[in-house]
C-alpha positions in Angstrom: -26.2 -2.5 6.3 -25.9 -5.0 3.5 -22.2 -5.6 2.7 -20.6 -7.6 -0.1 -17.0 -8.7 0.3 -15.6 -9.1 -3.2 -12.9 -11.7 -3.1 -12.2 -13.8 -0.1 -8.5 -14.2 0.2 -6.5 -13.1 3.2 -7.6 -9.5 3.0 -11.2 -10.5 2.2 -11.1 -12.5 5.4 -9.7 -9.5 7.4 -12.6 -7.5 5.9 -15.1 -10.1 7.1 -13.6 -9.9 10.7 -13.8 -6.1 10.6 -17.3 -5.7 9.4 -18.9 -8.7 11.1 -21.3 -7.0 13.5 -24.9 -7.7 14.4 -26.1 -4.7 12.4 -24.4 -5.9 9.2 -25.6 -8.6 6.8 -22.5 -9.9 4.9 -22.3 -11.7 1.6 -19.1 -13.2 0.4 -18.6 -13.0 -3.4 -15.8 -15.0 -5.0 -15.2 -16.9 -8.2 -14.0 -20.0 -6.3 -17.0 -22.3 -5.9 -15.1 -24.6 -3.5 -14.4 -21.7 -1.1 -14.8 -22.4 2.6 -16.7 -19.5 4.2 -17.8 -18.8 7.7 -21.0 -20.7 8.7 -24.4 -18.9 8.4 -22.8 -16.4 6.0 -24.5 -15.5 2.6 -22.5 -16.3 -0.5 -22.4 -15.6 -4.2 -19.8 -17.9 -5.7 -18.8 -18.8 -9.3 -18.3 -17.0 -12.6 -21.1 -14.6 -11.9 -19.9 -13.6 -8.4 -19.7 -9.9 -9.4 -23.3 -9.7 -10.9 -26.2 -7.9 -9.4 -24.2 -5.9 -6.8 -26.6 -2.9 -6.8 -28.7 -4.5 -4.0 -25.8 -3.9 -1.5 -25.1 -0.8 0.5 -21.3 -1.3 0.6 -18.9 -3.2 -1.6 -15.5 -4.1 -0.1 -13.0 -4.8 -2.9 -10.2 -7.2 -2.1 -6.9 -6.5 -4.0 -7.5 -9.4 -6.4 -10.6 -7.8 -7.8 -10.1 -5.1 -10.4 -12.5 -2.1 -10.3 -12.9 -2.5 -14.0 -14.3 -6.0 -13.5 -16.9 -4.6 -11.0 -18.0 -2.1 -13.5 -18.1 -4.6 -16.4 -20.6 -6.7 -14.5 -22.7 -3.8 -13.3 -22.7 -0.1 -14.2 -20.1 2.7 -13.7 -22.2 4.1 -10.8 -21.6 1.0 -8.8 -18.1 2.3 -7.9 -19.7 4.9 -5.6 -20.5 2.0 -3.3 -17.0 0.5 -3.4 -14.3 0.8 -0.7 -11.3 -1.4 -0.1 -9.5 -2.8 3.0 -6.7 -0.2 2.4 -9.1 2.7 2.2 -10.8 1.6 5.3 -7.5 1.3 7.1 -6.5 4.8 6.3 -9.9 6.1 7.3 -9.9 4.2 10.7 -6.2 4.2 11.7 -5.7 6.1 15.0 -2.3 7.5 14.0 -1.5 9.6 10.9 2.2 8.5 11.2 1.9 6.3 8.1 4.6 5.5 5.6 3.6 3.9 2.4 6.0 2.1 0.1 5.4 1.1 -3.5 7.4 0.2 -6.6 7.9 -2.9 -8.7 10.7 -4.5 -6.7 12.1 -4.1 -3.2 8.9 -3.0 -1.5 9.1 -5.7 1.2 12.8 -5.1 1.9 12.4 -1.3 2.1 9.3 -1.5 4.3 11.1 -3.8 6.7 14.2 -1.6 6.8 12.1 1.5 7.6 10.3 -0.4 10.3 13.6 -1.5 11.9 15.1 2.0 11.7 12.0 3.3 13.5 12.3 0.6 16.2 15.9 1.5 16.7 14.8 5.1 17.3 12.5 3.8 20.1 9.3 4.2 18.1 6.3 1.8 18.4 5.9 0.4 14.9 3.4 -1.7 13.0 4.1 -3.1 9.6 1.9 -4.8 7.1 -0.1 -4.2 3.9 0.8 -6.4 0.9 3.3 -8.3 3.1 2.5 -10.1 6.4 -0.4 -8.6 8.2 -3.4 -7.3 6.2 -4.0 -3.6 6.9 -7.3 -4.1 8.8 -5.7 -6.7 11.0 -3.2 -4.2 12.2 -6.0 -2.4 13.9 -6.4 -5.4 16.2 -2.9 -4.5 17.6 -4.2 -1.4 19.4 -2.4 1.2 17.4 -1.7 4.4 19.4 -1.9 8.0 18.2 1.9 8.4 18.3 2.7 5.0 16.8 4.1 4.5 13.3 2.7 2.3 10.6 4.7 1.1 7.6 2.6 -0.3 4.7 3.9 -2.1 1.7 1.4 -1.3 -1.0 1.0 -2.9 -4.4 -0.8 -1.6 -7.5 -3.9 -3.8 -6.6 -4.3 -1.9 -3.3 -3.5 1.5 -4.7 -5.6 1.8 -7.8 -8.6 3.3 -6.0 -6.9 4.7 -2.9 -8.6 7.9 -1.7 -5.9 8.8 0.9 -2.1 9.4 0.8 0.3 9.1 3.8 2.5 11.9 5.0 5.5 10.0 3.7 5.2 8.0 0.5 8.0 6.1 -1.2 8.3 5.1 -4.9 11.0 2.6 -5.7 12.1 1.4 -9.1 9.2 0.8 -11.4 9.1 -1.4 -14.5 6.3 -3.1 -16.4 4.6 -5.8 -14.4 1.2 -7.4 -13.7 0.1 -7.0 -17.3 -2.2 -9.9 -16.9 -4.2 -7.7 -14.5 -3.8 -4.4 -16.3 -4.8 -3.8 -19.9 -1.6 -1.9 -20.7 1.6 -0.5 -19.1 0.3 3.0 -18.5 -2.6 1.5 -16.6 -0.1 -0.2 -14.3 1.9 3.0 -13.7 -1.3 5.1 -13.1 -2.5 2.6 -10.5 0.4 3.6 -8.2 -0.3 7.4 -8.5 -3.0 7.6 -5.8 -0.4 6.9 -3.1 1.0 10.4 -3.9 -1.8 12.5 -5.5 -3.7 13.2 -2.2 -0.7 14.6 -0.4 -0.4 18.2 0.7 2.7 20.5 0.4 3.6 19.5 4.0 4.1 15.8 3.0 7.1 14.0 1.6 7.7 11.9 -1.5 10.8 9.8 -1.6 11.6 8.5 -5.2 14.3 6.7 -7.1 16.3 9.3 -8.9 17.6 6.9 -11.6 14.1 5.7 -12.7 12.1 7.9 -15.0 8.9 6.0 -14.3 9.3 6.6 -10.5 9.7 10.4 -11.2 6.6 10.4 -13.4 4.5 8.6 -10.9 5.3 10.8 -8.0 4.7 14.0 -10.0 1.0 13.4 -9.6 0.9 15.0 -6.1 1.9 18.1 -4.2 4.3 16.5 -1.7 7.8 17.6 -1.3 9.9 15.6 -3.7 13.2 14.1 -2.3 15.2 11.7 -4.5 17.4 8.9 -3.2 20.5 7.6 -5.0 20.9 11.3 -5.6 21.4 14.2 -3.2 19.8 15.6 -1.1 18.6 12.1 -0.4 20.8 9.2 0.7 23.6 8.2 -1.7 26.5 5.8 -1.9 29.7 7.9 -1.9 33.3 6.7 -1.7 32.1 3.4 -0.2 29.8 5.0 2.4 26.1 5.6 2.9 25.8 9.4 3.1 22.8 11.7 3.6 23.2 15.4 3.8 26.6 16.1 5.4 26.4 13.0 7.5 28.2 9.7 6.8 26.0 6.9 8.2 28.1 3.9 7.7 30.4 2.0 5.3 28.8 -0.2 2.6 31.0 -3.0 4.1 28.6 -2.9 7.0 25.6 -3.7 4.9 24.1 -7.1 5.6 22.1 -7.1 2.4 24.3 -7.8 -0.7 23.8 -6.3 -4.2 23.3 -2.8 -5.6 19.5 -3.4 -5.7 19.7 -3.6 -1.9 21.9 -0.5 -1.7 19.0 1.3 -3.5 16.5 -0.1 -0.9 18.8 1.0 2.0 19.1 4.5 0.5 15.3 4.7 0.1 14.7 3.6 3.6 17.3 6.0 5.0 15.8 8.9 3.1 12.3 8.2 4.4 13.5 7.7 8.0 15.5 11.0 7.7 12.3 13.0 7.2 11.1 11.8 10.6 14.3 12.1 12.7 15.8 15.3 11.3 
């Protein structure tokens, strides 16, 4: 199969490792003409790196490459050949116990908190995505069917996502990355795929105090559970509370600031759907 990897940053490199097999012919496409690529690998570098992609059987989009830019240099039909490292991870991951976290701020903190809570509950956990380990590299860890995966997912990874996890979290959202998106609504819409493929059995955790978070999660069928508002985790009388259970005092928090209280409430609410 003839495969073009569009963008050769960290996740493009992980795509190369994943698809590098004798039966595949790989071409690396990137605007950086000084890029160091693996020896004996085809390349298409420079300002025209997205031109003439119709000759390939599969196009693997790295997060830095916008789908609109692919279409602009080819035809709309070209998107039928496009996948992404995130889409391939969801497709190939041995476990369906995946928790996806998005938002404008706090994604990394919340993802790490969820992972630590799962570890404390004696779960085998893998964490990556937009932070740390690229999604496809997580597959090298030997993920088991009963393991848990926590993914921090940015708009660049979500814009053409064809899968949604059983637990999806939307934190505070505000305008950002408008150098990559043509307008604000395009940025907000890019986050919706994390939720829109869910079923009624799945869970959506969202920030109750943020109208954009509410709007984004409304795109799917998952059960909506707010945080910073009951029935999700709240701060009440100086304590972290969820349901009828007091978890701990805010004096025990190691992360200062109300923004981190929000992240802790988000993580607790997500974890609660697994353990209760």
